C-alpha positions as CSV (number, residue, x, y, z in Angstrom):
1,M,-38.4,-21.2,-144.8
2,L,-41.7,-23.1,-144.9
3,G,-40.4,-26.6,-145.4
4,G,-41.4,-26.8,-149.0
5,M,-44.9,-25.5,-148.4
6,P,-45.9,-23.0,-151.2
7,V,-46.2,-19.5,-149.8
8,A,-49.7,-19.1,-151.2
9,R,-50.8,-22.2,-149.2
10,F,-49.2,-20.9,-146.0
11,L,-50.9,-17.6,-146.3
12,R,-54.2,-19.2,-147.1
13,D,-54.2,-21.9,-144.3
14,H,-51.9,-20.5,-141.6
15,W,-51.1,-16.8,-141.7
16,Q,-53.0,-15.2,-138.8
17,K,-55.1,-18.4,-138.6
18,R,-53.2,-21.3,-137.1
19,P,-49.7,-22.4,-136.0
20,L,-47.3,-24.2,-138.2
21,L,-44.3,-26.4,-137.1
22,V,-41.6,-26.9,-139.6
23,R,-38.7,-29.3,-138.9
24,Q,-35.1,-28.6,-139.9
25,V,-35.8,-25.5,-141.9
26,M,-32.3,-24.1,-141.2
27,P,-30.1,-26.6,-139.5
28,R,-27.0,-24.4,-139.6
29,V,-28.6,-21.5,-137.7
30,E,-27.3,-22.6,-134.4
31,G,-23.9,-21.0,-135.1
32,L,-25.2,-17.6,-136.2
33,L,-24.5,-15.8,-132.9
34,S,-22.5,-16.8,-129.9
35,V,-23.6,-16.3,-126.3
36,D,-20.6,-14.0,-125.7
37,A,-21.6,-11.9,-128.8
38,L,-25.2,-11.7,-127.5
39,F,-24.1,-10.4,-124.1
40,A,-21.8,-7.9,-125.8
41,L,-24.8,-6.5,-127.6
42,A,-26.7,-6.4,-124.3
43,A,-24.0,-4.3,-122.8
44,R,-24.6,-1.5,-125.3
45,D,-26.8,1.5,-124.6
46,D,-28.1,1.6,-128.1
47,V,-29.4,-1.9,-128.0
48,E,-32.7,-2.8,-126.2
49,S,-32.2,-5.8,-123.9
50,R,-34.1,-7.4,-121.0
51,L,-33.1,-10.0,-118.4
52,I,-35.9,-12.2,-116.9
53,V,-35.3,-14.4,-113.9
54,R,-37.7,-16.8,-112.2
55,E,-36.9,-17.8,-108.6
56,R,-39.3,-19.7,-106.3
57,G,-42.2,-18.8,-108.5
58,R,-41.4,-15.1,-108.6
59,W,-40.6,-13.2,-111.7
60,T,-38.1,-10.3,-112.0
61,L,-37.4,-8.1,-115.0
62,A,-34.4,-5.9,-115.5
63,H,-33.6,-3.7,-118.5
64,G,-30.1,-3.3,-120.1
65,P,-27.5,-2.4,-120.7
66,F,-25.9,-5.2,-118.6
67,D,-22.2,-5.6,-117.6
68,R,-20.1,-8.5,-116.7
69,S,-21.0,-8.4,-113.0
70,D,-24.7,-8.9,-114.0
71,R,-23.8,-12.0,-116.0
72,R,-21.7,-13.5,-113.2
73,A,-24.5,-13.0,-110.6
74,L,-27.0,-15.1,-112.6
75,P,-28.0,-18.5,-111.3
76,S,-27.4,-21.7,-113.1
77,R,-31.1,-22.1,-114.2
78,N,-34.4,-20.3,-114.9
79,W,-33.3,-17.1,-116.5
80,T,-33.5,-15.6,-120.1
81,L,-31.7,-12.8,-121.8
82,L,-33.7,-11.0,-124.6
83,V,-32.0,-8.8,-127.2
84,Q,-34.1,-6.8,-129.7
85,G,-33.1,-5.6,-133.1
86,V,-30.1,-7.9,-133.5
87,N,-30.5,-7.5,-137.3
88,L,-29.5,-3.9,-137.0
89,H,-26.1,-4.8,-135.6
90,V,-25.2,-8.2,-136.9
91,A,-24.9,-8.8,-140.7
92,A,-25.8,-12.5,-140.4
93,A,-28.9,-11.7,-138.4
94,D,-30.0,-9.2,-141.0
95,A,-29.4,-11.9,-143.7
96,L,-31.6,-14.3,-141.7
97,L,-34.4,-11.7,-141.5
98,R,-34.3,-11.3,-145.3
99,H,-35.2,-15.0,-145.7
100,F,-38.7,-13.9,-144.9
101,D,-39.0,-11.6,-147.9
102,F,-42.0,-13.6,-149.1
103,L,-43.9,-11.3,-146.7
104,P,-44.0,-7.5,-147.1
105,Y,-41.1,-5.5,-145.5
106,A,-43.8,-3.1,-144.4
107,R,-45.0,-5.8,-141.9
108,L,-41.5,-7.1,-141.0
109,D,-40.3,-5.7,-137.6
110,D,-37.1,-7.1,-136.3
111,L,-35.1,-10.2,-135.2
112,M,-35.0,-10.8,-131.4
113,V,-32.6,-13.3,-130.0
114,S,-33.1,-14.9,-126.7
115,Y,-30.6,-17.0,-124.7
116,A,-32.0,-19.1,-121.9
117,A,-30.4,-21.2,-119.2
118,P,-32.0,-24.6,-118.6
119,G,-35.6,-24.0,-117.3
120,G,-35.5,-20.4,-118.6
121,G,-38.5,-18.7,-120.3
122,V,-40.7,-15.7,-120.1
123,G,-43.8,-17.4,-118.8
124,P,-47.1,-18.3,-120.6
125,H,-48.2,-15.3,-122.6
126,F,-49.6,-14.2,-126.0
127,D,-48.4,-11.8,-128.6
128,S,-50.5,-9.3,-130.6
129,Y,-48.5,-10.0,-133.7
130,D,-47.3,-12.8,-135.9
131,V,-44.0,-14.5,-135.0
132,F,-41.7,-17.2,-136.3
133,L,-39.7,-18.9,-133.6
134,L,-36.5,-20.4,-135.0
135,Q,-34.5,-22.7,-132.8
136,G,-30.7,-22.0,-132.5
137,F,-28.6,-24.3,-130.5
138,G,-30.1,-26.4,-127.6
139,R,-33.7,-27.5,-127.3
140,R,-36.8,-25.7,-126.2
141,L,-40.3,-27.1,-125.4
142,W,-43.2,-24.9,-126.7
143,R,-46.6,-25.5,-125.3
144,T,-49.5,-23.7,-127.1
145,S,-53.2,-23.0,-126.7
146,R,-56.0,-21.4,-128.6
147,Q,-57.7,-20.5,-125.3
148,R,-60.0,-17.4,-125.3
149,D,-59.2,-16.5,-121.7
150,L,-56.3,-14.1,-122.0
151,T,-56.5,-12.6,-118.6
152,L,-53.1,-11.4,-117.3
153,T,-51.7,-12.1,-113.8
154,P,-51.9,-8.8,-111.8
155,R,-48.9,-7.3,-110.0
156,T,-46.2,-9.0,-112.1
157,P,-43.5,-7.2,-114.2
158,L,-44.4,-9.5,-117.2
159,K,-47.5,-10.0,-119.2
160,I,-48.1,-13.6,-117.9
161,L,-51.4,-15.4,-118.5
162,C,-53.3,-15.9,-115.3
163,R,-54.8,-19.3,-116.4
164,F,-52.7,-21.1,-119.1
165,R,-54.2,-24.3,-120.4
166,P,-51.8,-25.9,-122.9
167,Q,-53.5,-27.9,-125.7
168,S,-50.4,-29.1,-127.6
169,S,-46.6,-29.2,-127.2
170,S,-43.6,-29.3,-129.6
171,L,-40.0,-29.9,-128.7
172,L,-37.8,-27.8,-131.0
173,A,-34.3,-28.9,-131.9
174,P,-31.7,-26.8,-133.7
175,G,-33.1,-25.6,-137.1
176,D,-36.7,-26.3,-136.2
177,M,-39.2,-23.4,-136.5
178,L,-42.7,-22.7,-135.1
179,Y,-45.0,-20.1,-136.6
180,L,-47.6,-18.6,-134.2
181,P,-50.5,-16.2,-135.3
182,P,-51.5,-13.4,-133.0
183,R,-53.2,-14.1,-129.7
184,I,-52.1,-17.8,-129.5
185,A,-51.2,-18.5,-125.9
186,H,-47.7,-20.0,-125.7
187,D,-45.0,-20.9,-123.2
188,G,-41.4,-21.8,-124.2
189,I,-39.2,-23.6,-121.7
190,A,-35.5,-24.2,-122.3
191,I,-34.6,-27.9,-121.9
192,D,-31.0,-27.2,-122.3
193,A,-29.2,-23.9,-122.5
194,C,-30.5,-22.6,-125.9
195,T,-31.0,-19.7,-128.2
196,T,-34.2,-18.8,-130.1
197,Y,-34.5,-16.4,-133.0
198,S,-37.8,-14.6,-133.0
199,I,-38.9,-13.0,-136.2
200,G,-41.6,-10.5,-135.3
201,F,-44.0,-8.6,-137.5
202,R,-45.5,-5.1,-137.0
203,A,-49.2,-5.0,-136.1
204,P,-49.9,-1.5,-134.7
205,A,-53.0,-1.1,-132.6
206,A,-55.7,1.3,-134.1
207,Q,-55.1,3.7,-131.2
208,E,-51.3,3.8,-131.9
209,L,-51.8,4.3,-135.6
210,A,-54.4,7.1,-135.0
211,L,-52.1,9.0,-132.6
212,A,-49.2,8.7,-134.9
213,F,-51.3,10.0,-137.8
214,L,-52.6,12.9,-135.8
215,D,-49.0,13.8,-134.8
216,W,-47.9,13.6,-138.4
217,L,-50.9,15.7,-139.5
218,R,-50.2,18.3,-136.8
219,D,-46.9,19.3,-138.5
220,R,-48.7,19.8,-141.8
221,L,-51.8,21.8,-140.8
222,E,-52.3,25.3,-142.2
223,L,-55.7,26.5,-141.0
224,E,-56.7,30.0,-141.9
225,G,-58.9,32.4,-139.9
226,R,-59.1,33.2,-136.2
227,Y,-61.9,33.1,-133.7
228,E,-64.0,36.3,-133.8
229,D,-67.2,37.4,-132.0
230,R,-68.0,40.9,-133.3
231,D,-71.7,40.1,-132.4
232,L,-70.9,39.4,-128.8
233,A,-73.7,40.4,-126.4
234,P,-73.6,41.2,-122.7
235,T,-73.8,38.2,-120.4
236,T,-74.9,37.7,-116.8
237,E,-73.1,34.2,-116.7
238,P,-69.5,34.9,-117.5
239,A,-68.4,31.4,-116.7
240,H,-70.8,29.9,-119.3
241,I,-69.3,28.8,-122.6
242,S,-72.0,29.8,-125.0
243,R,-73.5,27.8,-127.8
244,A,-72.4,30.5,-130.3
245,M,-68.8,30.2,-129.1
246,R,-68.9,26.4,-129.5
247,T,-70.4,26.7,-132.9
248,K,-67.7,29.0,-134.1
249,A,-65.0,26.8,-132.7
250,A,-66.5,23.8,-134.5
251,A,-66.5,25.7,-137.8
252,L,-62.8,26.5,-137.4
253,L,-61.9,22.8,-136.6
254,R,-63.9,21.6,-139.6
255,G,-60.9,22.9,-141.6
256,I,-58.9,19.9,-140.5
257,R,-59.2,17.6,-143.5
258,W,-57.2,14.8,-145.0
259,D,-57.6,12.5,-148.0
260,A,-56.3,9.1,-149.2
261,R,-53.1,10.7,-150.5
262,A,-52.3,12.2,-147.1
263,I,-52.9,8.8,-145.5
264,D,-50.6,7.2,-148.1
265,R,-47.8,9.7,-147.3
266,F,-48.2,9.2,-143.6
267,L,-48.2,5.4,-143.8
268,G,-45.0,5.3,-145.8
269,A,-43.3,7.7,-143.4
270,Y,-44.6,5.9,-140.3
271,L,-43.5,2.4,-141.6
272,T,-40.0,3.6,-142.4
273,E,-39.3,5.8,-139.4
274,P,-36.2,4.6,-137.6
275,K,-36.6,3.4,-134.1
276,P,-35.3,5.8,-131.3
277,T,-32.1,3.7,-130.8
278,V,-31.1,3.8,-134.4
279,H,-28.3,6.1,-135.5
280,F,-26.6,6.2,-138.9
281,E,-22.9,6.5,-139.3
282,R,-21.9,8.9,-142.1
283,P,-18.8,8.1,-144.1
284,A,-15.8,9.7,-142.4
285,R,-14.4,10.9,-145.7
286,P,-17.2,10.8,-148.2
287,L,-16.4,10.5,-151.9
288,A,-17.1,13.4,-154.2
289,A,-20.2,12.8,-156.4
290,A,-18.2,11.8,-159.6
291,A,-16.0,9.4,-157.6
292,F,-19.1,7.9,-155.9
293,R,-20.7,7.3,-159.3
294,R,-17.5,5.5,-160.5
295,A,-17.1,3.5,-157.4
296,A,-20.8,2.4,-157.3
297,A,-20.6,1.3,-161.0
298,Q,-17.7,-0.9,-160.1
299,R,-18.5,-2.2,-156.7
300,G,-22.3,-2.0,-156.4
301,L,-24.3,-0.6,-153.4
302,R,-26.3,-2.0,-150.5
303,L,-28.7,-0.5,-148.0
304,D,-27.4,-0.2,-144.5
305,A,-29.1,-2.8,-142.3
306,R,-30.8,0.0,-140.3
307,A,-32.2,1.7,-143.4
308,Q,-35.8,1.3,-144.4
309,L,-36.8,1.9,-148.0
310,L,-40.4,1.3,-149.1
311,Y,-42.5,2.7,-151.9
312,D,-46.0,3.0,-153.3
313,E,-47.3,4.1,-156.7
314,R,-46.5,7.8,-156.0
315,H,-43.6,7.9,-153.5
316,L,-40.4,6.5,-152.3
317,F,-40.1,6.4,-148.4
318,M,-36.6,6.4,-146.9
319,N,-36.3,6.4,-143.2
320,G,-39.4,8.5,-142.6
321,E,-39.1,10.9,-145.5
322,A,-41.3,10.8,-148.7
323,T,-39.9,11.6,-152.1
324,A,-41.7,11.5,-155.5
325,W,-40.5,9.0,-158.0
326,P,-37.9,10.3,-160.5
327,R,-38.6,10.4,-164.2
328,R,-35.7,8.1,-164.9
329,G,-34.3,5.2,-162.9
330,A,-37.4,4.1,-161.1
331,D,-36.7,0.4,-161.9
332,V,-33.3,0.7,-160.3
333,L,-34.7,2.2,-157.1
334,R,-37.5,-0.4,-157.0
335,K,-34.9,-3.1,-157.2
336,L,-32.8,-1.5,-154.4
337,A,-35.9,-1.4,-152.2
338,N,-36.8,-5.1,-152.8
339,A,-33.4,-6.7,-153.0
340,R,-31.7,-4.1,-150.7
341,E,-28.6,-4.1,-152.9
342,L,-27.6,-3.3,-156.5
343,S,-24.7,-4.7,-158.6
344,G,-22.3,-2.4,-160.4
345,K,-23.9,-3.5,-163.7
346,E,-27.3,-2.4,-162.5
347,L,-25.9,0.9,-161.5
348,R,-24.4,1.5,-164.9
349,L,-28.0,1.7,-166.3
350,A,-30.2,4.9,-166.1
351,T,-29.5,5.4,-162.4
352,P,-30.8,8.4,-160.4
353,F,-27.6,9.3,-158.6
354,A,-29.3,12.5,-157.4
355,F,-31.1,10.1,-155.0
356,L,-28.3,7.7,-154.2
357,Y,-25.6,10.2,-153.5
358,P,-27.3,12.0,-150.6
359,W,-28.4,8.6,-149.2
360,Y,-24.7,7.5,-149.3
361,R,-23.6,10.7,-147.5
362,D,-26.2,10.2,-144.8
363,G,-25.1,6.7,-144.1
364,F,-28.1,5.0,-145.6
365,L,-26.1,3.3,-148.4
366,R,-22.8,1.5,-148.3
367,F,-20.4,-0.2,-150.6
368,P,-20.4,-4.0,-150.2
């Protein structure tokens, strides 16, 4: 995916530092998803989609789902359809996303697919995360800038740069790919009707991470004691919050503590928590445990595209839940997390079916 460049060199010279243009990294990608299939996804209420139109210099933004009448009403030029999380619904899109497994899954977010009519785009903007822009069919001109002025245009529905000053440009043909680090200003304009596959990476803001951690911690707090003031004295200022009361309240709140292990558990749960639109389909007629074991040993297993399985030294994290490593079969579970599938041969080894069977019943695991 890097045009022959060693991953170590890419991480050293480009990752979060400077853009990289790679020609013909995946020439056959243009047939991965048809326009009709993309609009069909945009018509679903469990898929996040947006429609951006530019007319006479004015931008409009609409959120899906969209129906056929929305599509028929579109002009011939200057509009873009964006569909998030296509990897959750299309097996080929998920397979494309896994080509980037030279980077941690904990950082990998999703695959967004955009279809643009000629002249379409979303305006000059910047992202706060790393992104690979892989060109499908058609051509798109990307203009980029390392400008420091990232002021946004007021009173527009999109985060468009107020003063975009392009410093370089690249015309991407089918199979070409452009990597952009965070905060690089860029503007992509469709030369022909075209699709672009955007592989985005998670980069939560410190405030977002802190609020998520405090929310996680709230459900695990068990503070003892209660406010008491047996030494209370008469007051002539009943509206005054006394220093003594503030001191006692501070002493109670000092009981809120966390350590590195708590942060580890939170981070794993946070990184694997399914998005609000994700729903798992349980098997209509689940196999009994013994039959599941036999079938898995013959056919193998794979993670559902929507399932997130990560791990650290102490825990496995599956879709927001933390579990301690089993005594036997840790290598098999580690392989499942990294490769996202296991062969029947691998499942005939010391396999912790006590983990796998509940995951299968919950719809997290499937047979190939």
